[in-house]
C-alpha positions in Angstrom: 262.7 166.3 125.8 260.2 168.0 128.0 258.5 166.3 131.0 255.5 165.7 129.2 257.3 163.6 126.4 259.0 161.9 129.1 256.3 160.8 131.0 254.6 159.5 127.5 257.8 157.4 126.8 257.7 156.1 130.4 254.1 155.0 130.2 254.5 153.6 126.7 257.5 151.5 127.9 255.3 150.2 130.9 252.7 149.5 128.6 254.8 147.5 126.2 256.3 145.6 129.1 252.9 144.7 130.4 251.3 143.7 126.8 254.3 141.9 125.5 256.7 141.0 127.9 254.6 139.8 130.8 251.7 138.9 128.4 250.6 135.0 128.3 251.7 132.8 125.0 250.2 134.6 121.9 247.2 132.8 120.1 247.6 133.8 116.3 244.4 135.8 115.2 241.7 133.7 113.3 242.4 136.3 110.7 245.9 134.9 110.0 246.4 133.6 106.5 247.7 130.3 107.7 244.9 129.3 110.0 242.1 127.2 108.7 238.5 127.6 109.7 237.0 124.1 109.7 234.1 125.2 111.5 232.2 122.3 112.6 233.2 120.4 109.1 234.3 116.7 109.1 238.0 116.6 108.0 239.6 113.8 106.4 243.1 113.1 105.4 242.6 112.4 101.7 244.9 115.2 101.3 247.6 117.1 103.0 245.7 120.4 103.7 245.4 120.1 107.3 248.6 118.2 108.3 251.6 120.2 109.6 253.8 117.3 110.3 254.0 113.5 110.8 256.3 111.9 113.4 256.6 108.0 113.0 253.0 108.1 111.4 252.2 108.1 107.9 249.1 108.5 105.5 247.9 105.0 104.5 245.4 104.4 101.4 242.8 101.8 102.3 241.2 99.4 99.6 237.6 98.6 99.0 236.5 95.1 99.9 235.0 93.1 97.4 231.2 91.7 97.9 228.6 89.9 95.7 227.6 90.9 92.1 224.5 93.3 92.4 223.3 93.4 88.5 224.1 91.5 85.6 223.6 93.3 82.1 222.3 90.4 80.1 219.0 91.6 78.4 219.0 92.0 74.7 219.1 96.1 75.0 222.3 95.5 77.4 225.4 93.4 76.9 229.2 93.6 77.2 229.2 97.1 76.2 227.0 98.4 79.1 228.7 101.1 81.4 229.2 104.6 82.8 227.0 103.6 85.7 225.7 106.5 88.2 224.4 105.7 91.8 222.2 108.2 93.5 221.0 107.6 97.0 217.5 109.6 96.8 215.7 109.3 100.5 214.6 105.6 100.7 215.9 104.5 97.0 218.9 103.9 95.7 218.9 104.6 91.9 221.2 103.2 89.2 221.7 104.8 85.7 223.8 102.9 83.0 224.3 102.8 79.3 222.9 99.6 77.8 225.0 98.5 74.6 226.1 94.9 73.0 229.6 95.0 72.4 232.1 92.3 70.7 234.4 91.3 68.1 233.7 89.4 65.2 235.9 88.6 62.2 238.5 90.9 63.5 236.0 93.9 63.5 234.4 95.5 66.8 230.8 95.4 66.7 228.9 97.7 68.6 224.9 97.6 69.3 222.4 100.5 69.7 222.9 102.7 72.7 220.4 103.3 75.3 220.2 104.4 79.0 218.8 102.3 81.6 217.3 102.3 85.1 217.6 100.0 88.0 216.7 100.7 91.8 217.2 99.3 95.4 215.9 99.7 98.7 219.2 98.7 100.5 221.8 99.2 97.8 222.6 95.7 97.8 219.5 94.1 96.0 218.6 95.7 92.8 215.9 95.3 90.5 215.2 96.6 87.0 211.5 97.8 86.7 209.5 97.6 83.5 209.2 101.3 82.7 207.2 100.7 79.2 208.8 104.2 78.2 210.7 102.9 75.1 210.4 100.2 72.8 213.2 97.9 72.1 212.5 94.6 69.5 209.0 95.5 69.5 208.3 95.7 73.0 208.1 98.4 75.9 208.7 95.8 78.6 212.1 97.2 79.5 213.9 99.6 81.9 215.0 102.0 79.2 214.7 105.8 80.2 216.6 107.5 77.3 217.2 106.7 73.8 218.7 108.8 71.0 220.8 112.2 71.9 223.1 111.7 74.9 222.9 107.9 75.3 226.7 107.2 75.0 227.3 108.6 78.5 224.4 110.2 80.2 225.3 110.9 83.7 222.2 112.2 86.3 222.8 113.7 89.4 220.5 114.8 92.1 220.6 118.9 92.4 221.4 120.2 95.6 221.0 123.5 94.7 218.4 125.3 97.0 217.3 127.4 94.1 216.5 124.2 91.8 213.2 124.1 90.5 211.0 121.0 91.2 210.8 119.9 87.4 214.6 120.0 87.4 215.3 118.1 90.7 217.4 115.7 88.7 219.9 117.1 85.9 222.4 115.3 83.7 224.8 116.0 81.0 225.1 113.8 78.1 226.7 114.0 74.7 229.6 113.3 72.3 231.9 115.7 69.8 230.0 114.3 67.0 226.7 115.2 68.5 227.9 118.7 69.1 229.2 118.5 72.6 227.3 118.1 76.3 223.6 118.8 76.3 221.8 119.6 79.5 218.9 117.4 80.7 216.2 117.7 83.6 213.7 115.4 85.2 211.3 115.7 88.0 211.4 112.1 89.1 214.6 110.8 87.6 212.8 108.5 85.1 211.1 110.8 82.6 213.9 113.0 81.1 213.8 116.1 78.6 216.4 118.6 77.2 216.8 121.9 79.1 217.5 123.9 75.8 218.3 122.3 72.2 221.4 123.5 72.0 224.9 121.9 73.6 225.9 123.8 76.6 229.7 122.7 76.5 231.0 122.4 73.2 235.0 122.2 73.1 236.2 118.8 74.2 236.3 115.2 73.4 233.6 114.0 75.5 233.9 110.3 74.6 233.6 109.3 78.4 231.4 109.9 81.1 231.1 113.7 81.8 229.6 114.7 84.9 228.1 117.8 86.6 226.9 118.6 90.2 226.0 121.5 92.4 229.2 122.3 94.6 227.5 123.6 98.0 230.8 124.8 99.1 231.5 126.8 96.3 227.9 127.7 95.4 228.0 126.9 91.7 227.7 123.7 89.5 230.9 122.2 88.4 231.3 119.9 85.2 234.2 117.6 84.6 234.6 116.0 81.1 237.1 114.4 78.7 239.7 116.0 76.9 243.1 115.0 75.3 246.4 117.0 75.9 247.0 117.0 72.1 245.4 116.5 69.1 241.8 117.6 67.3 238.6 116.4 68.9 235.8 118.1 66.7 232.5 116.6 64.9 234.3 117.3 61.7 238.0 115.9 62.7 238.8 113.4 65.1 242.7 113.0 65.7 243.3 113.0 69.3 246.6 112.7 70.6 248.5 112.6 73.7 246.9 111.6 77.0 243.3 111.1 77.9 242.7 114.1 80.4 240.3 115.9 82.4 239.0 119.5 82.1 236.5 121.5 84.5 234.2 124.3 84.0 231.6 126.3 86.4 228.1 127.7 85.7 225.6 129.6 88.0 222.7 128.4 86.2 223.8 124.9 84.5 223.3 126.4 80.9 226.2 129.1 80.8 229.4 127.8 81.4 233.0 129.3 81.7 236.3 129.2 84.0 237.5 126.3 82.1 240.8 124.8 83.5 242.6 121.7 82.8 243.0 119.6 86.2 246.5 119.6 87.9 247.9 116.9 90.2 250.4 116.7 93.1 253.4 114.7 92.5 251.6 112.5 89.9 252.7 111.4 86.5 251.0 111.9 83.1 248.6 109.2 82.7 245.4 108.4 80.6 242.4 108.7 82.9 239.7 107.5 81.2 236.8 108.6 83.6 236.8 111.2 86.4 233.7 110.2 88.8 234.4 113.7 90.8 231.9 114.8 93.1 231.4 116.4 96.8 231.9 113.6 99.5 228.7 113.7 101.0 229.9 113.4 104.9 232.3 116.3 103.8 230.8 118.3 100.8 233.7 120.9 100.8 236.0 117.9 99.6 235.7 116.8 96.3 236.8 113.1 95.9 237.4 111.7 92.5 237.8 108.0 91.6 239.0 108.0 88.3 239.9 104.8 86.1 243.4 104.6 85.0 243.9 103.1 81.5 247.2 101.3 80.6 248.2 99.8 77.4 250.5 97.1 78.2 250.9 95.1 74.9 251.6 91.5 74.4 254.1 89.7 76.8 254.4 86.7 78.8 252.2 88.3 81.7 249.7 89.4 79.4 249.1 86.1 77.7 248.8 84.5 81.5 245.9 86.8 82.3 242.2 85.2 82.3 240.4 84.4 78.9 243.2 84.4 76.5 241.2 83.5 73.5 238.6 86.4 74.0 241.9 88.7 74.7 243.3 87.6 71.3 240.1 88.1 69.5 239.8 91.6 70.9 243.2 92.3 70.0 242.6 91.3 66.4 240.3 94.2 65.9 242.7 96.5 67.6 245.5 95.8 69.9 244.1 97.9 72.7 241.2 96.2 72.9 242.9 93.1 74.0 245.9 94.2 76.0 244.7 97.5 77.5 244.0 97.3 81.3 242.1 99.5 83.5 241.9 99.9 87.4 240.3 102.5 89.9 242.4 105.3 91.4 241.5 107.8 94.2 242.3 111.9 94.1 240.8 114.7 96.1 240.8 118.3 95.8 239.4 121.6 97.8 239.5 124.0 94.9 238.0 121.8 92.3 241.1 122.2 89.8 244.3 121.1 91.7 244.0 117.2 93.2 246.0 115.2 95.3 246.1 112.0 93.7 247.2 108.6 94.9 249.7 107.0 92.5 249.0 103.6 94.0 245.9 102.0 92.7 242.7 102.4 95.1 240.9 99.3 93.4 243.2 96.9 91.7 241.9 94.2 89.2 242.4 91.8 91.9 242.6 88.0 91.7 242.9 86.6 88.5 239.8 85.2 87.6 237.0 85.2 84.6 235.8 88.4 83.5 238.9 90.4 85.1 242.0 92.0 83.9 240.7 93.6 80.6 239.8 96.6 79.3 236.9 98.1 80.8 237.3 96.2 84.2 237.1 98.2 87.7 235.4 101.2 86.1 234.0 102.6 89.4 230.3 103.9 89.2 230.1 107.8 90.0 228.8 108.3 93.8 229.7 106.4 96.6 226.7 106.0 98.8 226.1 104.7 102.3 224.5 101.5 103.2 224.1 99.1 106.3 226.9 96.9 107.1 226.5 93.1 106.4 227.8 92.9 110.2 224.8 92.9 112.6 225.3 96.0 114.8 228.3 97.4 112.9 228.2 100.8 111.9 227.1 101.9 108.6 229.6 101.6 105.5 230.2 102.9 102.1 229.1 101.2 99.0 231.2 101.4 95.5 230.1 99.7 92.4 232.4 98.7 89.6 232.3 96.7 86.5 233.8 93.6 85.4 233.2 91.3 82.2 233.4 94.2 80.0 234.0 93.5 76.5 233.9 89.6 76.8 231.0 87.6 76.1 227.5 88.6 75.9 227.1 90.5 79.0 228.8 92.3 81.8 228.2 93.0 85.7 228.4 95.4 88.6 230.1 94.2 91.7 229.7 96.0 95.1 232.5 96.8 97.2 232.4 98.4 100.7 234.6 100.8 102.7 234.3 101.9 106.3 232.8 105.5 106.6 235.4 108.2 105.8 237.8 105.2 104.9 239.8 106.2 102.0 242.8 107.3 103.6 244.0 107.1 107.4 247.0 108.5 109.4 248.4 105.5 110.7 250.7 104.8 113.8 252.6 101.6 114.2 252.9 99.6 117.4 256.0 101.9 118.4 253.9 104.9 118.0 253.6 108.2 115.6 252.0 111.5 115.8 250.1 113.9 113.7 250.3 117.4 114.2 247.8 120.1 112.4 248.4 123.0 110.9 246.8 126.0 113.0 243.1 125.7 112.6 239.8 127.1 114.2 236.5 125.2 115.1 233.0 125.9 116.2 231.5 123.5 118.7 231.6 121.7 121.9 232.9 118.4 121.2 235.7 116.6 119.4 234.9 113.2 117.8 237.1 111.0 115.8 236.6 107.9 113.4 239.5 105.7 114.4 240.4 102.3 114.8 243.0 100.5 117.0 244.5 97.1 117.8 243.5 95.7 121.3 246.8 96.9 122.5 246.7 100.2 120.5 245.4 103.7 121.4 244.9 107.2 120.4 245.3 110.2 122.3 244.7 114.3 121.7 246.5 117.1 123.0 245.3 120.8 122.0 247.9 123.3 121.6 248.0 127.1 120.9 249.4 127.8 117.4 252.7 128.6 118.7 253.1 125.0 120.1 252.3 125.5 123.8 249.8 123.1 125.6 246.5 124.6 126.2 246.1 123.9 130.0 243.8 121.0 130.8 244.1 119.6 127.2 247.4 117.9 127.4 248.5 114.6 126.4 248.7 113.4 129.9 244.9 115.0 130.6 243.6 112.6 127.4 241.8 109.5 128.2 243.4 106.7 126.0 240.9 105.9 123.5 240.8 102.2 121.9 238.3 100.3 119.9 237.0 100.5 116.3 234.4 103.5 115.9 233.4 106.1 113.2 232.2 108.5 116.1 233.9 108.7 119.4 234.0 111.7 121.6 237.4 112.5 122.7 237.6 113.3 126.6 240.5 114.9 129.0 240.3 114.9 132.7 238.1 117.9 132.7 235.6 116.4 130.3 234.9 116.9 126.6 234.0 120.4 126.4 236.4 122.4 124.3 234.1 125.2 123.5 236.3 127.7 125.4 238.5 127.4 122.3 236.0 127.9 119.7 237.1 130.5 117.2 240.7 130.4 118.5 243.9 129.4 116.5 244.8 126.1 117.9 246.6 122.9 116.6 245.6 119.2 117.5 248.2 117.0 118.2 247.0 113.0 117.6 249.3 110.7 119.0 248.6 107.2 117.6 249.7 103.6 118.7 248.9 100.8 116.3 246.0 102.9 115.4 244.5 104.5 112.5 242.7 107.9 112.4 240.3 108.6 109.4 238.6 111.7 110.1 237.6 114.3 112.8 234.9 116.9 113.7 234.0 119.4 116.2 230.3 119.4 116.7 227.5 120.5 119.1 
């Protein structure tokens, strides 16, 4: 070995010693595949995407709280078959769309009235009115709230298009149609009331479509997504209707709302095969990169002592005389979430149970949740806003049905919960943008939340340790976390870190790093 090579090797060894042996703990590059870049997004725990470990803590599903009935579908063009509601929060107006249809059983046969689509609106999401629009005649009069008749009226599903390239005359869009009609047709509207077809031919033709079929602009993926009814087996076409297997959900994507492709059947994490009657999937408005679905679980229970103990046995027996499932099937609301639009984390426990036995409940058509959760003011003066959900009751029974409002705290679908003895959550390595970490949380009077920031290898970032963090207690949808040095975490922006949440008799619903 020559002297030059010896010098090179000696210098290389010294450089290695300085850079590796004497270096501080290594922080993973933000380019590493296992680092999640959350930017300044709000993150929820409706899935396990950001959870590395739970110790003494667990994820908990929360349930909506029942409020008042907000609408009753009792007009001549409405009835017990009214359903497939969609709710849109459009500036100062809440818009409700729903199918109007009489439904009943006589002499052992199902009787279904003409189907129309109707409109209601509200200024607060709590008190609703049905305007006389004068658009379509029913019973010789146009004094009604009907916005659509004919094609698509079985399952018309409007949405407010968030695509920045959306044209003004198509600010609202919708899908509607059945296999018998040829598939799903695309509709547009400038004002959400006057509707027309985007083209004369259906845009999606392969599927069952006998449910509420949805579409929306996915701002995270920069494309339209559609979710529609299929069956796992059998044939469902205009010429042959022999569905078999389970009621299932398929998705498709489009750049222009007219040409659809990339079809895929939804898959689920650790969930059994079950009938999912609706899907109610859409971006959660406070975290639009997360798609939340509120599907209806459909269960055929058959006759038993428990079935006969449920409300309104006479009506149940009359419906069952037409078909067993009309009288003995039960429905309830579920919760699921996805970040890629195809694979979902689905809670197998019910999100919205049928609830206490009472008239107009525990029947086929009960607890169909309307598409879209919307934000409304709390009924408690001074409290934070909350989420309102709307669900059906009274379906298939009598001459009308109704929609009841339910409430949930903002981001309140699922929390990470620590018991009184304490528990903790450690996130996967992530990187963020912003200056302050805010959390949505609730504790008991004796409970608390503390947050520690770690490097991706688990070592504590100086000044952001658990002992540096002030205990947080209370019940707030937006509280800034502080340490002894303050709340500014901008020095860690863009770096790979972990968050360690220590919870004592506390629920953590979401977190976000913002400016």
